[in-house]
Biopython code that builds the backbone (N, CA, C, O; Angstrom):
import numpy as np
from Bio.PDB.StructureBuilder import StructureBuilder

atoms = [
    (1, "MET", "N", (134.647, 14.744, 138.073)),
    (1, "MET", "CA", (135.278, 15.305, 136.910)),
    (1, "MET", "C", (134.492, 16.521, 136.404)),
    (1, "MET", "O", (135.087, 17.481, 135.913)),
    (2, "GLN", "N", (133.179, 16.485, 136.521)),
    (2, "GLN", "CA", (132.359, 17.608, 136.053)),
    (2, "GLN", "C", (132.688, 18.888, 136.825)),
    (2, "GLN", "O", (132.696, 19.980, 136.257)),
    (3, "ARG", "N", (132.955, 18.743, 138.110)),
    (3, "ARG", "CA", (133.307, 19.915, 138.923)),
    (3, "ARG", "C", (134.622, 20.528, 138.444)),
    (3, "ARG", "O", (134.743, 21.749, 138.343)),
    (4, "TYR", "N", (135.590, 19.688, 138.153)),
    (4, "TYR", "CA", (136.881, 20.146, 137.641)),
    (4, "TYR", "C", (136.691, 20.916, 136.333)),
    (4, "TYR", "O", (137.212, 22.020, 136.178)),
    (5, "ILE", "N", (135.951, 20.337, 135.405)),
    (5, "ILE", "CA", (135.723, 20.970, 134.107)),
    (5, "ILE", "C", (135.016, 22.308, 134.281)),
    (5, "ILE", "O", (135.383, 23.293, 133.640)),
    (6, "ALA", "N", (134.011, 22.348, 135.139)),
    (6, "ALA", "CA", (133.275, 23.593, 135.367)),
    (6, "ALA", "C", (134.176, 24.663, 135.981)),
    (6, "ALA", "O", (134.097, 25.832, 135.604)),
    (7, "THR", "N", (135.023, 24.270, 136.917)),
    (7, "THR", "CA", (135.924, 25.228, 137.571)),
    (7, "THR", "C", (136.917, 25.813, 136.577)),
    (7, "THR", "O", (137.131, 27.025, 136.552)),
    (8, "VAL", "N", (137.518, 24.969, 135.766)),
    (8, "VAL", "CA", (138.513, 25.441, 134.796)),
    (8, "VAL", "C", (137.839, 26.286, 133.715)),
    (8, "VAL", "O", (138.390, 27.299, 133.286)),
    (9, "ARG", "N", (136.666, 25.878, 133.279)),
    (9, "ARG", "CA", (135.945, 26.689, 132.288)),
    (9, "ARG", "C", (135.628, 28.071, 132.851)),
    (9, "ARG", "O", (135.752, 29.070, 132.142)),
    (10, "ALA", "N", (135.223, 28.139, 134.109)),
    (10, "ALA", "CA", (134.891, 29.429, 134.724)),
    (10, "ALA", "C", (136.130, 30.322, 134.836)),
    (10, "ALA", "O", (136.033, 31.540, 134.682)),
    (11, "ALA", "N", (137.291, 29.720, 135.104)),
    (11, "ALA", "CA", (138.524, 30.488, 135.249)),
    (11, "ALA", "C", (139.110, 30.901, 133.910)),
    (11, "ALA", "O", (139.816, 31.905, 133.813)),
    (12, "GLY", "N", (138.813, 30.116, 132.873)),
    (12, "GLY", "CA", (139.420, 30.360, 131.577)),
    (12, "GLY", "C", (140.782, 29.689, 131.512)),
    (12, "GLY", "O", (141.323, 29.256, 132.529)),
    (13, "LEU", "N", (141.312, 29.611, 130.344)),
    (13, "LEU", "CA", (142.609, 28.971, 130.168)),
    (13, "LEU", "C", (143.289, 29.594, 128.965)),
    (13, "LEU", "O", (143.144, 29.125, 127.836)),
    (14, "GLY", "N", (144.028, 30.652, 129.223)),
    (14, "GLY", "CA", (144.680, 31.355, 128.136)),
    (14, "GLY", "C", (143.652, 31.901, 127.169)),
    (14, "GLY", "O", (142.653, 32.490, 127.584)),
    (15, "ASP", "N", (143.892, 31.708, 125.868)),
    (15, "ASP", "CA", (142.965, 32.206, 124.858)),
    (15, "ASP", "C", (142.103, 31.090, 124.266)),
    (15, "ASP", "O", (141.515, 31.257, 123.198)),
    (16, "ARG", "N", (142.030, 29.972, 124.949)),
    (16, "ARG", "CA", (141.278, 28.828, 124.438)),
    (16, "ARG", "C", (139.780, 28.974, 124.668)),
    (16, "ARG", "O", (139.339, 29.515, 125.682)),
    (17, "ASP", "N", (139.013, 28.481, 123.711)),
    (17, "ASP", "CA", (137.563, 28.422, 123.843)),
    (17, "ASP", "C", (137.226, 27.114, 124.553)),
    (17, "ASP", "O", (137.368, 26.036, 123.975)),
    (18, "LEU", "N", (136.789, 27.207, 125.781)),
    (18, "LEU", "CA", (136.523, 26.019, 126.575)),
    (18, "LEU", "C", (135.049, 25.639, 126.601)),
    (18, "LEU", "O", (134.659, 24.708, 127.305)),
    (19, "SER", "N", (134.239, 26.345, 125.846)),
    (19, "SER", "CA", (132.804, 26.095, 125.900)),
    (19, "SER", "C", (132.372, 24.907, 125.047)),
    (19, "SER", "O", (131.301, 24.345, 125.277)),
    (20, "SER", "N", (133.165, 24.524, 124.090)),
    (20, "SER", "CA", (132.764, 23.441, 123.190)),
    (20, "SER", "C", (133.028, 22.074, 123.828)),
    (20, "SER", "O", (133.935, 21.935, 124.649)),
    (21, "PRO", "N", (132.240, 21.073, 123.453)),
    (21, "PRO", "CA", (132.478, 19.718, 123.960)),
    (21, "PRO", "C", (133.865, 19.185, 123.572)),
    (21, "PRO", "O", (134.429, 18.354, 124.284)),
    (22, "ALA", "N", (134.405, 19.654, 122.462)),
    (22, "ALA", "CA", (135.729, 19.198, 122.027)),
    (22, "ALA", "C", (136.832, 19.661, 122.971)),
    (22, "ALA", "O", (137.930, 19.106, 122.957)),
    (23, "ALA", "N", (136.555, 20.656, 123.777)),
    (23, "ALA", "CA", (137.563, 21.168, 124.712)),
    (23, "ALA", "C", (137.703, 20.294, 125.953)),
    (23, "ALA", "O", (138.660, 20.454, 126.710)),
    (24, "VAL", "N", (136.778, 19.384, 126.174)),
    (24, "VAL", "CA", (136.790, 18.570, 127.394)),
    (24, "VAL", "C", (137.994, 17.629, 127.441)),
    (24, "VAL", "O", (138.656, 17.538, 128.474)),
    (25, "ALA", "N", (138.285, 16.939, 126.361)),
    (25, "ALA", "CA", (139.391, 15.975, 126.355)),
    (25, "ALA", "C", (140.733, 16.621, 126.713)),
    (25, "ALA", "O", (141.448, 16.081, 127.557)),
    (26, "PRO", "N", (141.107, 17.761, 126.102)),
    (26, "PRO", "CA", (142.363, 18.392, 126.501)),
    (26, "PRO", "C", (142.368, 18.859, 127.963)),
    (26, "PRO", "O", (143.406, 18.813, 128.623)),
    (27, "LEU", "N", (141.218, 19.304, 128.464)),
    (27, "LEU", "CA", (141.137, 19.719, 129.872)),
    (27, "LEU", "C", (141.393, 18.538, 130.797)),
    (27, "LEU", "O", (142.147, 18.644, 131.765)),
    (28, "VAL", "N", (140.764, 17.427, 130.492)),
    (28, "VAL", "CA", (140.941, 16.228, 131.321)),
    (28, "VAL", "C", (142.385, 15.739, 131.227)),
    (28, "VAL", "O", (142.962, 15.312, 132.227)),
    (29, "SER", "N", (142.964, 15.799, 130.043)),
    (29, "SER", "CA", (144.359, 15.396, 129.871)),
    (29, "SER", "C", (145.291, 16.271, 130.706)),
    (29, "SER", "O", (146.207, 15.763, 131.353)),
    (30, "SER", "N", (145.060, 17.584, 130.692)),
    (30, "SER", "CA", (145.876, 18.500, 131.499)),
    (30, "SER", "C", (145.712, 18.198, 132.984)),
    (30, "SER", "O", (146.684, 18.216, 133.738)),
    (31, "GLY", "N", (144.494, 17.924, 133.395)),
    (31, "GLY", "CA", (144.243, 17.606, 134.800)),
    (31, "GLY", "C", (144.913, 16.321, 135.227)),
    (31, "GLY", "O", (145.485, 16.243, 136.315)),
    (32, "ARG", "N", (144.845, 15.321, 134.384)),
    (32, "ARG", "CA", (145.496, 14.047, 134.718)),
    (32, "ARG", "C", (147.007, 14.195, 134.757)),
    (32, "ARG", "O", (147.673, 13.564, 135.578)),
    (33, "SER", "N", (147.551, 15.019, 133.881)),
    (33, "SER", "CA", (148.992, 15.292, 133.923)),
    (33, "SER", "C", (149.370, 15.958, 135.239)),
    (33, "SER", "O", (150.398, 15.634, 135.834)),
    (34, "ALA", "N", (148.537, 16.888, 135.688)),
    (34, "ALA", "CA", (148.795, 17.547, 136.974)),
    (34, "ALA", "C", (148.797, 16.524, 138.099)),
    (34, "ALA", "O", (149.636, 16.586, 138.997)),
    (35, "CYS", "N", (147.862, 15.584, 138.053)),
    (35, "CYS", "CA", (147.812, 14.537, 139.081)),
    (35, "CYS", "C", (149.074, 13.681, 139.072)),
    (35, "CYS", "O", (149.585, 13.310, 140.129)),
    (36, "LYS", "N", (149.571, 13.369, 137.887)),
    (36, "LYS", "CA", (150.776, 12.554, 137.792)),
    (36, "LYS", "C", (151.989, 13.302, 138.322)),
    (36, "LYS", "O", (152.852, 12.722, 138.982)),
    (37, "LEU", "N", (152.046, 14.599, 138.026)),
    (37, "LEU", "CA", (153.231, 15.375, 138.395)),
    (37, "LEU", "C", (153.227, 15.852, 139.840)),
    (37, "LEU", "O", (154.293, 16.084, 140.409)),
    (38, "VAL", "N", (152.052, 16.005, 140.446)),
    (38, "VAL", "CA", (152.005, 16.592, 141.782)),
    (38, "VAL", "C", (152.688, 15.703, 142.825)),
    (38, "VAL", "O", (153.223, 16.218, 143.807)),
    (39, "TRP", "N", (152.681, 14.423, 142.639)),
    (39, "TRP", "CA", (153.310, 13.536, 143.615)),
    (39, "TRP", "C", (154.752, 13.205, 143.271)),
    (39, "TRP", "O", (155.433, 12.518, 144.033)),
    (40, "TYR", "N", (155.225, 13.691, 142.122)),
    (40, "TYR", "CA", (156.600, 13.421, 141.707)),
    (40, "TYR", "C", (157.540, 13.759, 142.854)),
    (40, "TYR", "O", (157.457, 14.856, 143.407)),
    (41, "PRO", "N", (158.422, 12.858, 143.222)),
    (41, "PRO", "CA", (159.164, 13.021, 144.473)),
    (41, "PRO", "C", (160.135, 14.199, 144.572)),
    (41, "PRO", "O", (160.528, 14.565, 145.679)),
    (42, "TYR", "N", (160.530, 14.798, 143.460)),
    (42, "TYR", "CA", (161.479, 15.902, 143.579)),
    (42, "TYR", "C", (161.070, 17.049, 142.686)),
    (42, "TYR", "O", (160.780, 16.806, 141.514)),
    (43, "PRO", "N", (161.028, 18.264, 143.150)),
    (43, "PRO", "CA", (160.959, 18.638, 144.559)),
    (43, "PRO", "C", (159.526, 18.485, 145.051)),
    (43, "PRO", "O", (158.582, 18.501, 144.261)),
    (44, "SER", "N", (159.378, 18.340, 146.334)),
    (44, "SER", "CA", (158.036, 18.197, 146.891)),
    (44, "SER", "C", (157.663, 19.473, 147.628)),
    (44, "SER", "O", (158.462, 20.405, 147.721)),
    (45, "GLY", "N", (156.460, 19.508, 148.142)),
    (45, "GLY", "CA", (155.999, 20.674, 148.893)),
    (45, "GLY", "C", (155.804, 21.884, 148.007)),
    (45, "GLY", "O", (155.516, 21.739, 146.819)),
    (46, "PRO", "N", (155.955, 23.083, 148.564)),
    (46, "PRO", "CA", (155.719, 24.315, 147.797)),
    (46, "PRO", "C", (156.586, 24.433, 146.543)),
    (46, "PRO", "O", (156.125, 24.949, 145.525)),
    (47, "ALA", "N", (157.820, 23.968, 146.601)),
    (47, "ALA", "CA", (158.699, 24.050, 145.429)),
    (47, "ALA", "C", (158.165, 23.172, 144.301)),
    (47, "ALA", "O", (158.194, 23.572, 143.137)),
    (48, "GLY", "N", (157.681, 21.986, 144.633)),
    (48, "GLY", "CA", (157.105, 21.095, 143.632)),
    (48, "GLY", "C", (155.822, 21.666, 143.052)),
    (48, "GLY", "O", (155.565, 21.549, 141.854)),
    (49, "TYR", "N", (155.026, 22.279, 143.902)),
    (49, "TYR", "CA", (153.778, 22.895, 143.454)),
    (49, "TYR", "C", (154.075, 24.035, 142.478)),
    (49, "TYR", "O", (153.438, 24.135, 141.429)),
    (50, "GLN", "N", (155.028, 24.884, 142.815)),
    (50, "GLN", "CA", (155.386, 26.005, 141.937)),
    (50, "GLN", "C", (155.946, 25.499, 140.612)),
    (50, "GLN", "O", (155.687, 26.090, 139.563)),
    (51, "ARG", "N", (156.705, 24.417, 140.651)),
    (51, "ARG", "CA", (157.229, 23.814, 139.428)),
    (51, "ARG", "C", (156.083, 23.336, 138.547)),
    (51, "ARG", "O", (156.095, 23.544, 137.333)),
    (52, "LEU", "N", (155.105, 22.703, 139.152)),
    (52, "LEU", "CA", (153.948, 22.220, 138.407)),
    (52, "LEU", "C", (153.149, 23.375, 137.813)),
    (52, "LEU", "O", (152.669, 23.272, 136.684)),
    (53, "VAL", "N", (153.000, 24.460, 138.544)),
    (53, "VAL", "CA", (152.302, 25.633, 138.020)),
    (53, "VAL", "C", (153.066, 26.200, 136.826)),
    (53, "VAL", "O", (152.456, 26.555, 135.818)),
    (54, "ARG", "N", (154.393, 26.289, 136.926)),
    (54, "ARG", "CA", (155.197, 26.796, 135.800)),
    (54, "ARG", "C", (155.066, 25.903, 134.571)),
    (54, "ARG", "O", (154.946, 26.399, 133.450)),
    (55, "ILE", "N", (155.088, 24.589, 134.778)),
    (55, "ILE", "CA", (154.919, 23.654, 133.661)),
    (55, "ILE", "C", (153.553, 23.864, 133.011)),
    (55, "ILE", "O", (153.439, 23.867, 131.785)),
    (56, "THR", "N", (152.527, 24.038, 133.827)),
    (56, "THR", "CA", (151.176, 24.239, 133.309)),
    (56, "THR", "C", (151.093, 25.538, 132.516)),
    (56, "THR", "O", (150.469, 25.575, 131.455)),
    (57, "ILE", "N", (151.714, 26.603, 133.016)),
    (57, "ILE", "CA", (151.730, 27.882, 132.286)),
    (57, "ILE", "C", (152.331, 27.683, 130.900)),
    (57, "ILE", "O", (151.788, 28.172, 129.909)),
    (58, "LEU", "N", (153.442, 26.973, 130.829)),
    (58, "LEU", "CA", (154.118, 26.759, 129.552)),
    (58, "LEU", "C", (153.319, 25.855, 128.623)),
    (58, "LEU", "O", (153.227, 26.121, 127.425)),
    (59, "ARG", "N", (152.748, 24.800, 129.163)),
    (59, "ARG", "CA", (152.042, 23.828, 128.326)),
    (59, "ARG", "C", (150.741, 24.369, 127.749)),
    (59, "ARG", "O", (150.423, 24.118, 126.586)),
    (60, "VAL", "N", (149.995, 25.105, 128.551)),
    (60, "VAL", "CA", (148.663, 25.524, 128.086)),
    (60, "VAL", "C", (148.560, 27.024, 127.852)),
    (60, "VAL", "O", (147.491, 27.534, 127.519)),
    (61, "ARG", "N", (149.680, 27.734, 128.027)),
    (61, "ARG", "CA", (149.720, 29.184, 127.805)),
    (61, "ARG", "C", (148.650, 29.910, 128.629)),
    (61, "ARG", "O", (147.877, 30.717, 128.112)),
    (62, "ALA", "N", (148.633, 29.604, 129.892)),
    (62, "ALA", "CA", (147.670, 30.208, 130.812)),
    (62, "ALA", "C", (148.382, 31.238, 131.677)),
    (62, "ALA", "O", (149.609, 31.248, 131.765)),
    (63, "SER", "N", (147.608, 32.096, 132.307)),
    (63, "SER", "CA", (148.181, 33.016, 133.290)),
    (63, "SER", "C", (148.532, 32.209, 134.540)),
    (63, "SER", "O", (148.102, 31.066, 134.693)),
    (64, "ARG", "N", (149.310, 32.810, 135.419)),
    (64, "ARG", "CA", (149.672, 32.120, 136.663)),
    (64, "ARG", "C", (148.424, 31.731, 137.434)),
    (64, "ARG", "O", (148.321, 30.599, 137.906)),
    (65, "ARG", "N", (147.484, 32.639, 137.571)),
    (65, "ARG", "CA", (146.257, 32.367, 138.325)),
    (65, "ARG", "C", (145.458, 31.228, 137.681)),
    (65, "ARG", "O", (144.958, 30.349, 138.382)),
    (66, "GLN", "N", (145.339, 31.241, 136.366)),
    (66, "GLN", "CA", (144.623, 30.169, 135.669)),
    (66, "GLN", "C", (145.320, 28.821, 135.880)),
    (66, "GLN", "O", (144.661, 27.804, 136.097)),
    (67, "ALA", "N", (146.648, 28.822, 135.816)),
    (67, "ALA", "CA", (147.403, 27.578, 136.022)),
    (67, "ALA", "C", (147.226, 27.063, 137.449)),
    (67, "ALA", "O", (147.069, 25.861, 137.662)),
    (68, "GLU", "N", (147.251, 27.968, 138.423)),
    (68, "GLU", "CA", (147.034, 27.547, 139.813)),
    (68, "GLU", "C", (145.646, 26.931, 139.981)),
    (68, "GLU", "O", (145.492, 25.913, 140.656)),
    (69, "ILE", "N", (144.648, 27.544, 139.371)),
    (69, "ILE", "CA", (143.281, 27.012, 139.466)),
    (69, "ILE", "C", (143.196, 25.642, 138.801)),
    (69, "ILE", "O", (142.575, 24.730, 139.346)),
    (70, "LEU", "N", (143.812, 25.489, 137.629)),
    (70, "LEU", "CA", (143.795, 24.199, 136.946)),
    (70, "LEU", "C", (144.448, 23.130, 137.813)),
    (70, "LEU", "O", (143.883, 22.053, 137.998)),
    (71, "VAL", "N", (145.630, 23.416, 138.344)),
    (71, "VAL", "CA", (146.351, 22.441, 139.167)),
    (71, "VAL", "C", (145.562, 22.114, 140.429)),
    (71, "VAL", "O", (145.367, 20.943, 140.754)),
    (72, "ASP", "N", (145.110, 23.140, 141.140)),
    (72, "ASP", "CA", (144.389, 22.914, 142.391)),
    (72, "ASP", "C", (143.098, 22.142, 142.168)),
    (72, "ASP", "O", (142.787, 21.207, 142.905)),
    (73, "SER", "N", (142.354, 22.537, 141.156)),
    (73, "SER", "CA", (141.095, 21.865, 140.861)),
    (73, "SER", "C", (141.336, 20.425, 140.426)),
    (73, "SER", "O", (140.596, 19.526, 140.823)),
    (74, "ALA", "N", (142.362, 20.200, 139.616)),
    (74, "ALA", "CA", (142.683, 18.837, 139.179)),
    (74, "ALA", "C", (142.991, 17.955, 140.376)),
    (74, "ALA", "O", (142.475, 16.843, 140.487)),
    (75, "VAL", "N", (143.830, 18.453, 141.267)),
    (75, "VAL", "CA", (144.209, 17.642, 142.427)),
    (75, "VAL", "C", (143.006, 17.399, 143.328)),
    (75, "VAL", "O", (142.786, 16.272, 143.771)),
    (76, "ARG", "N", (142.237, 18.424, 143.600)),
    (76, "ARG", "CA", (141.092, 18.261, 144.509)),
    (76, "ARG", "C", (139.972, 17.414, 143.909)),
    (76, "ARG", "O", (139.301, 16.681, 144.635)),
    (77, "ASP", "N", (139.763, 17.505, 142.599)),
    (77, "ASP", "CA", (138.613, 16.834, 141.984)),
    (77, "ASP", "C", (138.958, 15.542, 141.238)),
    (77, "ASP", "O", (138.121, 14.643, 141.156)),
    (78, "LEU", "N", (140.168, 15.433, 140.696)),
    (78, "LEU", "CA", (140.528, 14.245, 139.923)),
    (78, "LEU", "C", (141.389, 13.260, 140.709)),
    (78, "LEU", "O", (141.347, 12.058, 140.449)),
    (79, "CYS", "N", (142.161, 13.753, 141.658)),
    (79, "CYS", "CA", (143.018, 12.872, 142.471)),
    (79, "CYS", "C", (143.091, 13.418, 143.905)),
    (79, "CYS", "O", (144.159, 13.821, 144.365)),
    (80, "PRO", "N", (141.961, 13.427, 144.597)),
    (80, "PRO", "CA", (141.912, 14.036, 145.927)),
    (80, "PRO", "C", (142.846, 13.392, 146.951)),
    (80, "PRO", "O", (143.153, 14.014, 147.968)),
    (81, "TRP", "N", (143.297, 12.185, 146.714)),
    (81, "TRP", "CA", (144.233, 11.548, 147.637)),
    (81, "TRP", "C", (145.579, 12.267, 147.656)),
    (81, "TRP", "O", (146.390, 12.011, 148.546)),
    (82, "PHE", "N", (145.838, 13.157, 146.701)),
    (82, "PHE", "CA", (147.063, 13.956, 146.689)),
    (82, "PHE", "C", (146.853, 15.374, 147.215)),
    (82, "PHE", "O", (147.770, 16.192, 147.140)),
    (83, "ALA", "N", (145.679, 15.682, 147.741)),
    (83, "ALA", "CA", (145.384, 17.048, 148.194)),
    (83, "ALA", "C", (146.370, 17.533, 149.248)),
    (83, "ALA", "O", (146.616, 18.734, 149.352)),
    (84, "SER", "N", (146.929, 16.633, 150.019)),
    (84, "SER", "CA", (147.900, 17.040, 151.048)),
    (84, "SER", "C", (149.179, 17.587, 150.443)),
    (84, "SER", "O", (149.965, 18.226, 151.143)),
    (85, "TYR", "N", (149.408, 17.350, 149.148)),
    (85, "TYR", "CA", (150.595, 17.882, 148.467)),
    (85, "TYR", "C", (150.432, 19.348, 148.089)),
    (85, "TYR", "O", (151.413, 20.012, 147.755)),
    (86, "LEU", "N", (149.207, 19.862, 148.138)),
    (86, "LEU", "CA", (148.995, 21.282, 147.832)),
    (86, "LEU", "C", (149.453, 22.120, 149.009)),
    (86, "LEU", "O", (149.255, 21.734, 150.161)),
    (87, "PRO", "N", (150.069, 23.273, 148.730)),
    (87, "PRO", "CA", (150.538, 24.108, 149.834)),
    (87, "PRO", "C", (149.345, 24.746, 150.571)),
    (87, "PRO", "O", (148.273, 24.920, 149.990)),
    (88, "PRO", "N", (149.538, 25.087, 151.830)),
    (88, "PRO", "CA", (148.467, 25.764, 152.565)),
    (88, "PRO", "C", (148.083, 27.063, 151.863)),
    (88, "PRO", "O", (148.948, 27.811, 151.407)),
    (89, "GLY", "N", (146.802, 27.318, 151.781)),
    (89, "GLY", "CA", (146.338, 28.551, 151.156)),
    (89, "GLY", "C", (146.240, 28.481, 149.645)),
    (89, "GLY", "O", (145.995, 29.504, 149.005)),
    (90, "ALA", "N", (146.424, 27.304, 149.051)),
    (90, "ALA", "CA", (146.285, 27.183, 147.597)),
    (90, "ALA", "C", (144.850, 27.508, 147.224)),
    (90, "ALA", "O", (143.924, 27.204, 147.977)),
    (91, "PRO", "N", (144.659, 28.136, 146.041)),
    (91, "PRO", "CA", (143.304, 28.558, 145.652)),
    (91, "PRO", "C", (142.289, 27.436, 145.641)),
    (91, "PRO", "O", (141.120, 27.665, 145.332)),
]
sb = StructureBuilder()
sb.init_structure("model")
sb.init_model(0)
sb.init_chain("A")
sb.init_seg("    ")
for serial, (resi, resn, name, xyz) in enumerate(atoms, 1):
    if name == "N":
        sb.init_residue(resn, " ", resi, " ")
    sb.init_atom(name, np.array(xyz, "f"), 0.0, 1.0, " ", f" {name:<3s}", serial, name[0])
structure = sb.get_structure()
């Protein structure tokens, strides 16, 4: 989990201040939501991944790149058993 938090903090997340300890809970919540949604059966593959990135952009007001980093880092660090759901070449 520490790796996920460090990665998202380094990337930034919209206009949020991620340096405070109070920012950790919302980051973990966003990551866990990504884990829940990444395996959602429809749509799967690249279309499902893009849908999840769009949802993340809307929920946390992040740029596309920041949302991709949040989703990818969440899946790789918080629920690595779903890593195969990420499209090839994901950040």
